[in-house]
Each structure stands twice: as C-alpha cells, then as structure tokens.
N, C-alpha and C positions, 0 to 999 in steps of 0.2 A: 504494500500500500504506500502511495506517495502522499506526502503532506502538501496540499495545494493552496490552502488559504485559511484565514480565520472565518469561521461560520458567521460571525457578526458582520463581516464585510459584504455579505450578500443580502441585499434587501429583499423583502417579500415581493414576489412578482418581478424580480430583477435578475439580471445576468451579469456575471463577472467572468472575464476571459483571463485565463492563467496559462502559464507554460508548464508543461510536464516533460522535461527534457526537450526533445525536438518536436513534441506533439503539443498543439494548442487545444485547450479544453475550455468549454463554456460551462460554467457552474450556474445552474438555474434553481431558484427557490420558489416552490409552489406549495401552498397549503402547509407551510412550515417545514417541508422536506426539501433536501438539496439533491439535485440530480446532476450527473456529469455526462456531457455529450462531446464528441469530437467537434471542434469548431470548424467544421468543413461540410458544406452541403454535398451530398452524393451526386447531385446533378451537374454542377460546374465548379465545385470547390469554393463556393461563396462562404463568407464568414458568418456562420449562424449566430454567433454572439452579438453581432451588430443588428440582428433582426428583432422583431417584436416577439414578446412572450405573451401568449394569450391562454391563460389556464395552463394546461400541460402541453400546449402546442407552441413550438418555436418556428418562426417563419424566416426563410432566407431572404435577405434584403435585395438580392439580385433579380430573381424571377418568381418569388412568391411560393416556392415549395414549402410545405409544412411537415414537421416531424413531431412525434410524441417523445418528450424528453425522458419518459419512464423506460421506454424500450427501443427508441429509434425508429419506430414504424412510420412509414410514409403516410401522411394524412391528406396531402394534396400534391398533385403533379405540378411541375414537370419532373420532379424526382421520381425515379422508378425503383431505387434501392434504399434501404434504411441507412441511417447514419449510425455510427458506432456509439454505444453508451458504455459506461464503466460503473461497476458497483461502488457505492459511497458509504462511508460511515463517519460519524462525528465522534471525535474522541478529544477530551479536554479542550473543547471549543474550537478544534481544528477540523477542517474537511480533509478526509483521507479518501483517496480513490485508487482502485485497482487498475492502474494504467500500465500498459506494457512498457518494457524498457525501450529506450531510444535506440 
C-alpha cells in the first residue's frame, strides 16, 4: 500500500490528483468514502481528475466519458473500456492505496 495523501485534504464531493511513482491517481471523496482511480481516461488518456465528480461518476473533461469511481465501469461513451481503480484504506488519517509499483 502506498501513502498518497492526508484524508482531510480531500473535500467531500472533490478530487485530489496525486503521484504514485510514475502513475497519476485521482482520489475522489463521495459519501464520506475515498476512492482511487487512475487519472487517465481509457478513451484518449484525458485527465479524469480535472473533470466533474457527480455522485460516484467522474467525467473526463475532454469528451465527456463517465466512469464509476467505485469500480471503473464505463457509465457513458465515448469510452469503451473501464478505467483502473485501486483498493483504498484510511489509516491514521492517511489515504493508502494498493497501486502497482512504477
């Protein structure tokens, strides 16, 4: 598990983009829980962390593809493949995620 951020730094309904080695990760807080998704749209590599978070859906700012932050499932085209998600746990106020090594 990688230590990515302080849980308090992620506002409810907000997104914080962090580096996990060479990988960029968007940490999303919804209904008090924090989810980690790769900060990359599967459609054209757009920066998901710069898109809107609407409930459990994060939208790519480039072409409007939407993904479920809980499991990466595509909710709206033009994306055809899910985005990667990573298991998260909060420990001592820190967000830890199971992100693969760089």
